[in-house]
VEXZA-677577 format. One line per field, with one value per residue (C-alpha): y, z, x; residue number from 0. Coordinates in nm, 4 decimals. Layout:
VEXZA-677577
c2: Y, ...
c3: Z, ...
c1: X, ...
pos: NUM, ...
//
This chain:
VEXZA-677577
c2: 0.0126, 0.3348, 0.5799, 0.8845, 1.2146, 1.4749, 1.8252, 2.0807, 2.3947, 2.7070, 2.9502, 2.9036, 3.1964, 3.1338, 2.9721, 2.7421, 2.6364, 2.5569, 2.3533, 2.1515, 2.0834, 1.9951, 1.7243, 1.5825, 1.1955, 1.1590, 0.8472, 0.9840, 1.2976, 1.3246, 1.7016, 1.9128, 2.2552, 2.5087, 2.8358, 3.0683, 3.1001, 2.7915, 2.9393, 3.0705, 3.4379, 3.5907, 3.9267, 4.0856, 4.1479, 4.2380, 4.5973, 4.4996, 4.3735, 4.6790, 4.8886, 4.6553, 4.5339, 4.1535, 3.9520, 3.8000, 3.4743, 3.5396, 3.5757, 3.3268, 2.9284, 2.6904, 2.4818, 2.1555, 2.1825, 2.2359, 1.9507, 1.7070, 1.4432, 1.4579, 1.1217, 1.2800, 1.6265, 1.7212, 2.0589, 2.2191, 2.5764, 2.7143, 2.9528, 2.8523, 2.9861, 2.8660, 2.6448, 2.3932, 2.3732, 2.1375, 1.8682, 1.9407, 2.0197, 2.3281, 2.4483, 2.5225, 2.6088, 2.2849, 2.0853, 2.0053, 1.8748, 1.7134, 1.7542, 1.6459, 1.9465, 2.2636, 2.5242, 2.8847, 3.0687, 3.3170, 3.6191, 3.9670, 4.2017, 4.5725, 4.7828, 5.1184, 5.2125, 5.2096, 5.4819, 5.3750, 5.6327, 5.5011, 5.1650, 5.2610, 5.5279, 5.3946, 5.0871, 4.8442, 4.5519, 4.2860, 4.0159, 3.9417, 4.0487, 4.4069, 4.4250, 4.3734, 4.6220, 4.8789, 4.8220, 4.9040, 5.2042, 5.3335, 5.2683, 5.4033, 5.7077, 5.7858, 5.7358, 5.9704, 6.2261, 6.2434, 6.3600, 6.6048, 6.9693, 7.1575, 7.1948, 7.1482, 6.8123, 6.6969, 6.7635, 6.5735, 6.2896, 6.2881, 6.3180, 5.9382, 5.9336, 5.6595, 5.6288, 5.3942, 5.4422, 5.0631, 4.8271, 4.8414, 5.1911, 5.2914, 5.0225, 5.1352, 5.5127, 5.4173, 5.1927, 5.4843, 5.7317, 5.5259, 5.5117, 5.8651, 5.9455, 5.6287, 5.5105, 5.7615, 6.0224, 5.7066, 5.5769, 5.9097, 6.1555, 6.3720, 6.4395, 6.6184, 6.4122, 6.6594, 6.7452, 6.3813, 6.4073, 6.0968, 6.1607, 5.9275, 5.9552, 5.8221, 5.8592, 5.7926, 6.0319, 5.8087, 5.5675, 5.2042, 5.2702, 4.9255, 4.9320, 5.0983, 5.4673, 5.4453, 5.2724, 5.5070, 5.8077, 5.6662, 5.5327, 5.8972, 6.0432, 5.8182, 5.8785, 6.2683, 6.2167, 6.0289, 6.3479, 6.1789, 6.3981, 6.2233, 6.3729, 6.2074, 6.2492, 6.2799, 6.0530, 6.0750, 6.1738, 6.1570, 6.0826, 6.1362, 5.9968, 6.3306, 6.5446, 6.3797, 6.5516, 6.5073, 6.5689, 6.8659, 7.0621, 7.0174, 6.8718, 6.7196, 6.6603, 6.3127, 6.0332, 5.7557, 5.7080, 5.3724, 5.2085, 5.0521, 5.1952, 4.8749, 4.5355, 4.3458, 3.9964, 3.7983, 3.6418, 3.3063, 3.2648, 2.9945, 3.0895, 3.1894, 3.5972, 3.5910, 3.4355, 3.7591, 4.0530, 4.4043, 4.3699, 4.0582, 3.8446, 3.5171, 3.4783, 3.1597, 2.9969, 2.9327, 2.6185, 2.8083, 2.6497, 2.9096, 2.9994, 2.7532, 2.5636, 2.2940, 2.1526, 2.4860, 2.6673, 2.9914, 3.0851, 3.3979, 3.7369, 3.5924, 3.4796, 3.6930, 3.5282, 3.7213, 3.6266, 3.7882, 3.8899, 4.0187, 4.1134, 4.2846, 4.0004, 3.9324, 4.1402, 4.0367, 3.9528, 3.6225, 3.5127, 3.4720, 3.2545, 3.0504, 2.9762, 2.9246, 2.6715, 2.4724, 2.4349, 2.3624, 2.0832, 1.9498, 1.9786, 1.7717, 1.4885, 1.4658, 1.4748, 1.1744, 1.0110, 1.0997, 1.3018, 1.6496, 1.9575, 2.2635, 2.6184, 2.8950, 3.1400, 3.3815, 3.4328, 3.7486, 3.7242, 4.0912, 4.3172, 4.5184, 4.7273, 4.8456, 5.2049, 5.1798, 5.0930, 5.0377, 5.1958, 4.9723, 4.9252, 4.6271, 4.5563, 4.2624, 4.1443, 4.2976, 4.5524, 4.7490, 4.8705, 5.0667, 5.1417, 4.8972, 4.6331, 4.6294, 4.6423, 4.3055, 4.1787, 4.2379, 4.0939, 3.7688, 3.7156, 3.7428, 3.5159, 3.2629, 3.2806, 3.2295, 2.8616, 2.7191, 2.7501, 2.8806, 3.1534, 3.2493, 3.2880, 3.4597, 3.7229, 3.7267, 3.8203, 4.0789, 4.2427, 4.2260, 4.3851, 4.6500, 4.7128, 4.7434, 4.9394, 5.0891, 4.9361, 4.6634, 4.4894, 4.4338, 4.7231, 4.5916, 4.7102, 4.3822, 4.4901, 4.2128, 4.1353, 4.3024, 4.0307, 3.7274, 3.4125, 3.1962, 2.8241, 2.5588
c3: -0.0110, -0.0961, 0.1963, 0.1661, 0.1199, 0.3879, 0.2843, 0.5088, 0.3891, 0.6214, 0.5820, 0.4640, 0.2378, -0.1449, -0.2287, 0.0632, 0.0612, -0.3002, -0.2937, 0.0041, -0.1652, -0.4890, -0.2955, -0.1177, -0.0881, -0.3278, -0.1877, -0.2380, -0.0014, 0.3639, 0.4160, 0.7212, 0.6963, 0.9460, 1.0252, 1.3277, 1.2577, 1.2168, 0.9172, 0.5827, 0.5035, 0.1892, 0.1840, -0.1116, 0.1010, 0.3847, 0.3606, 0.3641, 0.7069, 0.8012, 0.7047, 0.8135, 0.4936, 0.5761, 0.8620, 0.9205, 0.9062, 0.5534, 0.4321, 0.6602, 0.6156, 0.8848, 0.7730, 0.9331, 0.7408, 0.4049, 0.4537, 0.6269, 0.3598, 0.3411, 0.4465, 0.4069, 0.5347, 0.9101, 1.0634, 1.3029, 1.4759, 1.5816, 1.4579, 1.2875, 1.5066, 1.3177, 1.0349, 1.0203, 0.6909, 0.7562, 0.9319, 0.7556, 1.0247, 1.1741, 1.5336, 1.6453, 2.0322, 1.9777, 1.8828, 1.5719, 1.2257, 0.9887, 0.6240, 0.2590, 0.1077, 0.2954, 0.1489, 0.2528, 0.1840, 0.4742, 0.2801, 0.4068, 0.6852, 0.6793, 0.5860, 0.7879, 0.6239, 0.9836, 1.1194, 1.4602, 1.4958, 1.2046, 1.3442, 1.6742, 1.5709, 1.2166, 1.1653, 0.9400, 0.7490, 0.6843, 0.8764, 0.9967, 1.3783, 1.2185, 0.9889, 1.3188, 1.5056, 1.2325, 1.2279, 1.5699, 1.5512, 1.2413, 1.4467, 1.7610, 1.5654, 1.4940, 1.8616, 1.9625, 1.7075, 1.8920, 2.2169, 2.0790, 2.0862, 2.0045, 1.6173, 1.5936, 1.7834, 1.5993, 1.2648, 1.3975, 1.4776, 1.1321, 0.9060, 0.7863, 0.6209, 0.3950, 0.3124, -0.0151, -0.3393, -0.4363, -0.4529, -0.0989, -0.0281, -0.3238, -0.2204, 0.1456, 0.0292, -0.1759, 0.0967, 0.3632, 0.1085, 0.0468, 0.4455, 0.4464, 0.2153, 0.2597, 0.6162, 0.8678, 0.7875, 0.8671, 1.1758, 1.3205, 1.1994, 1.5074, 1.3596, 1.0598, 0.9207, 0.6481, 0.7791, 0.7536, 0.5070, 0.3704, 0.2314, -0.0141, -0.0296, -0.2803, -0.3455, -0.7308, -0.9471, -0.9798, -0.8070, -0.9034, -1.0641, -1.1915, -1.3781, -1.7470, -1.7841, -1.8370, -1.5260, -1.3169, -1.4641, -1.3961, -1.0560, -0.9208, -1.1013, -0.9115, -0.6207, -0.6359, -0.7140, -0.4196, -0.2262, -0.1470, -0.1372, -0.3381, -0.2979, -0.5527, -0.5274, -0.1387, 0.1326, 0.5155, 0.6780, 1.0350, 1.2401, 1.6012, 1.6733, 1.5969, 1.3429, 1.0015, 0.8463, 0.4707, 0.2344, 0.0928, 0.4425, 0.4856, 0.7896, 0.8452, 1.1701, 1.2180, 1.5047, 1.2230, 0.9953, 0.7918, 0.6598, 0.2896, 0.1639, 0.1705, 0.2701, 0.3819, 0.3694, 0.6944, 0.7986, 0.9744, 1.1471, 0.9893, 0.6045, 0.4777, 0.4512, 0.0984, 0.0277, 0.0606, -0.1455, -0.1430, 0.0563, 0.2645, -0.0317, -0.0954, -0.4299, -0.6151, -0.9681, -1.2162, -1.0057, -0.6971, -0.5248, -0.3048, -0.3624, -0.2207, -0.0548, -0.2858, -0.0938, 0.0265, -0.1720, -0.1599, -0.2987, -0.3525, -0.1951, -0.0295, -0.3143, -0.5739, -0.9317, -1.2000, -1.5486, -1.9025, -1.8781, -1.5171, -1.4711, -1.1182, -0.9963, -0.9914, -0.8657, -0.5176, -0.6094, -0.5359, -0.9029, -0.8965, -0.5659, -0.6956, -1.0308, -0.8454, -0.5837, -0.8702, -1.0645, -0.7742, -0.6542, -0.9954, -1.0167, -0.6960, -0.8416, -1.1495, -0.9642, -0.7312, -1.0751, -1.2203, -1.4893, -1.6267, -1.4463, -1.5816, -1.5587, -1.4140, -1.6347, -1.5232, -1.7344, -1.6205, -1.6568, -1.5420, -1.2428, -1.1200, -0.8691, -0.7082, -0.5982, -0.5051, -0.6339, -0.9955, -1.0066, -1.0656, -1.3208, -1.4958, -1.6987, -1.8996, -2.1008, -2.4483, -2.3146, -2.0488, -1.9194, -1.6638, -1.4908, -1.4087, -1.6223, -1.4430, -1.1496, -1.2085, -1.3256, -1.0168, -0.7999, -1.0019, -0.9995, -0.6330, -0.5577, -0.7686, -0.5902, -0.2373, -0.1264, -0.0059, -0.1340, 0.1764, 0.2025, -0.1708, -0.0465, 0.2461, 0.0383, -0.2221, -0.0078, 0.1574, -0.1403, -0.2704, 0.0402, 0.0166, -0.3391, -0.3261, 0.0166, 0.0466, 0.3899, 0.5895, 0.9337, 1.0460, 1.2243, 1.5483, 1.7968, 1.9120, 2.1766, 2.3581, 2.6955, 2.9402, 3.2084, 3.1773, 3.2866, 3.4780, 3.3700, 3.5973
c1: 0.0208, 0.1368, 0.1878, -0.0407, 0.1478, 0.0920, -0.0482, -0.0767, -0.2537, -0.2249, -0.5161, -0.8856, -0.9392, -1.0191, -0.6725, -0.6499, -0.9945, -0.9935, -0.6844, -0.8281, -1.1614, -0.9997, -0.7919, -1.0936, -1.1141, -0.8011, -0.6162, -0.3105, -0.3135, -0.3753, -0.4771, -0.4591, -0.6151, -0.5401, -0.6765, -0.7216, -1.0920, -1.3214, -1.4912, -1.4243, -1.5210, -1.6439, -1.4343, -1.5983, -1.9147, -1.7656, -1.8422, -2.2224, -2.1802, -2.0114, -2.2996, -2.5656, -2.6943, -2.6070, -2.5231, -2.2155, -2.3500, -2.4488, -2.0598, -1.9331, -1.9261, -1.8009, -1.5126, -1.6357, -1.9544, -1.7725, -1.5613, -1.8433, -1.7916, -1.4023, -1.2652, -0.9062, -0.9321, -0.8593, -0.9124, -0.7424, -0.8268, -0.5076, -0.2063, 0.1158, 0.4011, 0.6877, 0.7946, 1.1139, 1.2104, 1.4723, 1.2660, 0.9701, 0.7337, 0.5134, 0.4930, 0.1553, -0.0157, -0.1676, 0.1316, 0.3563, 0.2594, 0.4873, 0.4235, 0.5385, 0.3827, 0.3295, 0.0662, 0.0940, -0.2197, -0.2568, -0.3293, -0.2632, -0.3179, -0.4127, -0.1056, -0.0741, 0.2752, 0.4286, 0.2051, 0.1286, -0.1328, -0.3393, -0.2851, -0.4252, -0.7235, -0.8243, -1.0956, -0.9881, -1.2447, -1.0267, -1.1898, -1.5370, -1.4671, -1.3415, -1.6596, -1.8727, -1.6656, -1.7092, -2.0755, -2.0905, -1.9402, -2.1286, -2.4453, -2.3139, -2.2094, -2.5808, -2.7071, -2.4507, -2.5326, -2.8301, -2.7206, -2.4583, -2.5304, -2.1931, -2.1814, -1.8151, -1.8324, -2.1012, -1.9323, -1.6464, -1.8602, -2.0358, -1.7527, -1.6912, -1.3201, -1.2706, -0.8811, -0.8337, -1.0025, -1.0232, -1.3124, -1.3765, -1.3395, -1.5601, -1.8317, -1.8031, -1.8674, -2.1456, -2.3165, -2.2552, -2.4204, -2.7231, -2.7677, -2.7764, -3.0070, -3.2676, -3.2250, -3.1293, -3.4487, -3.6613, -3.4712, -3.4178, -3.6977, -3.5920, -3.2335, -3.1192, -2.8196, -2.7722, -2.4250, -2.3048, -2.0010, -1.8398, -1.4869, -1.3165, -0.9325, -0.7047, -0.3542, -0.3547, -0.4977, -0.8234, -1.0625, -1.0300, -0.7119, -0.6409, -0.9804, -1.0410, -1.0508, -1.4331, -1.4924, -1.2684, -1.4416, -1.7981, -1.7173, -1.5955, -1.9071, -2.1220, -1.9665, -2.0120, -2.3699, -2.4142, -2.2667, -1.9295, -1.6368, -1.3702, -1.0229, -0.7616, -0.3760, -0.4233, -0.3195, -0.2996, 0.0119, -0.1212, -0.4150, -0.4325, -0.7773, -0.9721, -0.7685, -0.7034, -0.3659, -0.3268, -0.0470, -0.1932, -0.1799, -0.5529, -0.7120, -1.0283, -1.1868, -1.3182, -1.3714, -1.4396, -1.1480, -1.1817, -0.8736, -0.8884, -0.5632, -0.3470, -0.2422, 0.0832, 0.1356, 0.1308, 0.4618, 0.5178, 0.8780, 1.1273, 1.1331, 1.4212, 1.4762, 1.5409, 1.2118, 1.0066, 0.9865, 0.7972, 0.4786, 0.6044, 0.4916, 0.6718, 0.8279, 0.7193, 0.7704, 0.5329, 0.4359, 0.3759, 0.6598, 0.8525, 1.2186, 1.4673, 1.2239, 1.1111, 0.8336, 0.6803, 0.3947, 0.2319, -0.1188, -0.2974, -0.2503, 0.0725, 0.2154, 0.4529, 0.4787, 0.6589, 0.5191, 0.5435, 0.2114, 0.2500, 0.6017, 0.5280, 0.3402, -0.0413, -0.3308, -0.4382, -0.7683, -0.9691, -0.9713, -0.5851, -0.5982, -0.8813, -0.7125, -0.3467, -0.5075, -0.6845, -0.3835, -0.1769, -0.4125, -0.4026, -0.0142, 0.0211, -0.2108, -0.0167, 0.2821, 0.1871, 0.1026, 0.4468, 0.2551, 0.3735, 0.3178, 0.1668, 0.2778, 0.0332, -0.1170, -0.3561, -0.6808, -0.8141, -1.1985, -1.2382, -1.2975, -1.5860, -1.7214, -2.0628, -2.1119, -2.4862, -2.8329, -2.8306, -2.4520, -2.1687, -1.8714, -1.7605, -1.4529, -1.4378, -1.1591, -1.2743, -1.4856, -1.6224, -1.9895, -2.1468, -2.5040, -2.7972, -2.6660, -2.3767, -2.5118, -2.7159, -2.3913, -2.2219, -2.5335, -2.5142, -2.1473, -2.1266, -2.4262, -2.2512, -1.9373, -2.0979, -2.0385, -2.3617, -2.7483, -2.8934, -2.6311, -2.7155, -3.0992, -3.0385, -2.8045, -3.0711, -3.3791, -3.1869, -3.0714, -3.4386, -3.5949, -3.3506, -3.3901, -3.7745, -3.7729, -3.4512, -3.4183, -3.2676, -3.3710, -3.0097, -2.9325, -2.8544, -2.5693, -2.3953, -2.1207, -1.8956, -1.9825, -1.7446, -1.7509, -1.5178, -1.6544, -1.3825, -1.3463, -1.2734
pos: 0, 1, 2, 3, 4, 5, 6, 7, 8, 9, 10, 11, 12, 13, 14, 15, 16, 17, 18, 19, 20, 21, 22, 23, 24, 25, 26, 27, 28, 29, 30, 31, 32, 33, 34, 35, 36, 37, 38, 39, 40, 41, 42, 43, 44, 45, 46, 47, 48, 49, 50, 51, 52, 53, 54, 55, 56, 57, 58, 59, 60, 61, 62, 63, 64, 65, 66, 67, 68, 69, 70, 71, 72, 73, 74, 75, 76, 77, 78, 79, 80, 81, 82, 83, 84, 85, 86, 87, 88, 89, 90, 91, 92, 93, 94, 95, 96, 97, 98, 99, 100, 101, 102, 103, 104, 105, 106, 107, 108, 109, 110, 111, 112, 113, 114, 115, 116, 117, 118, 119, 120, 121, 122, 123, 124, 125, 126, 127, 128, 129, 130, 131, 132, 133, 134, 135, 136, 137, 138, 139, 140, 141, 142, 143, 144, 145, 146, 147, 148, 149, 150, 151, 152, 153, 154, 155, 156, 157, 158, 159, 160, 161, 162, 163, 164, 165, 166, 167, 168, 169, 170, 171, 172, 173, 174, 175, 176, 177, 178, 179, 180, 181, 182, 183, 184, 185, 186, 187, 188, 189, 190, 191, 192, 193, 194, 195, 196, 197, 198, 199, 200, 201, 202, 203, 204, 205, 206, 207, 208, 209, 210, 211, 212, 213, 214, 215, 216, 217, 218, 219, 220, 221, 222, 223, 224, 225, 226, 227, 228, 229, 230, 231, 232, 233, 234, 235, 236, 237, 238, 239, 240, 241, 242, 243, 244, 245, 246, 247, 248, 249, 250, 251, 252, 253, 254, 255, 256, 257, 258, 259, 260, 261, 262, 263, 264, 265, 266, 267, 268, 269, 270, 271, 272, 273, 274, 275, 276, 277, 278, 279, 280, 281, 282, 283, 284, 285, 286, 287, 288, 289, 290, 291, 292, 293, 294, 295, 296, 297, 298, 299, 300, 301, 302, 303, 304, 305, 306, 307, 308, 309, 310, 311, 312, 313, 314, 315, 316, 317, 318, 319, 320, 321, 322, 323, 324, 325, 326, 327, 328, 329, 330, 331, 332, 333, 334, 335, 336, 337, 338, 339, 340, 341, 342, 343, 344, 345, 346, 347, 348, 349, 350, 351, 352, 353, 354, 355, 356, 357, 358, 359, 360, 361, 362, 363, 364, 365, 366, 367, 368, 369, 370, 371, 372, 373, 374, 375, 376, 377, 378, 379, 380, 381, 382, 383, 384, 385, 386, 387, 388, 389, 390, 391, 392, 393, 394, 395, 396, 397, 398, 399, 400, 401, 402, 403, 404, 405, 406, 407, 408, 409, 410, 411, 412, 413, 414, 415, 416, 417, 418, 419, 420, 421, 422, 423
//
């Protein structure tokens, strides 16, 4: 009997989940999937959790549920503390695990560009807990505004500053604008929220800078139509929790700064230093093998692969991660059968972003379009990417209710309990 190869997958994002799924019940492999959380999170809709349009459970999928029928996949909820590349094992708080193949798909974390004040005071939105924290902050701001009498303090409270004009920042700005227009007048009839101001700051000359010129122009037009103050060629130099200092010399007072400006790779101890490149990404070859370590692979946002079409690495988006994972699983299977391997070549199927109701932009490989059709396209594609039928239905129902009455029923403040319960 041939001994099974031990494959450890670190990270249950788009890449880690896909490679583990593609190895399900394959007799040649024994798979261990490790993640700090017991669920997979659908990051493209995180902003809708933060703006009380969707519940966290709608975009979260328990890992053990996903792999219920997998006989060769085990799951451990823990953190990888160190990798021993010489003896082929990883160290975690719950023990050590040895491997034949180690796949690193731990993604990225928020990059504050070494600004400690921003890390302390700005709100990130990379994880479900962070999205819930931001939702609580947004909803609490509206409650606090009712009791704030000083006009200067009130304006500081009602200034929302979103840093980063990529899809996350653009979509969040649009969602907040629609809350101001459609929801706040109904929820707070005794308060005038006309002074609520949403700023979107982008360091490059355009919003959605990786997309087509038409999509860039239209996205900014949509945002400005919704009342968002868009400032391009602008970045934050500092923020002390109340005053945002810009590179232009301008200052904005705000107690709500949301950071969507950049990411940097998560780091695990034990890997050679020369394996890392800009943004803490791991340098890999066309088979996603890491430089100098033959049986360690990197996938998705954490991987940096140069090709003729992408000489500066691939974009850090879900489609790249999924395609890399699918090919790696296929190559591992082929390698076990002594078949030839295939080099990775990214097929760009397009990109998209939504700015608000019936307002979206879509770039396909051969053409772009915007408006109502783009919005329906955005909804359809995102629904298809959701894992379970139940979650697809939940999201679809919420979207339809919101579409017809410009409202949702999810604006619940859910704060953590202060009391700590002692366990025996």
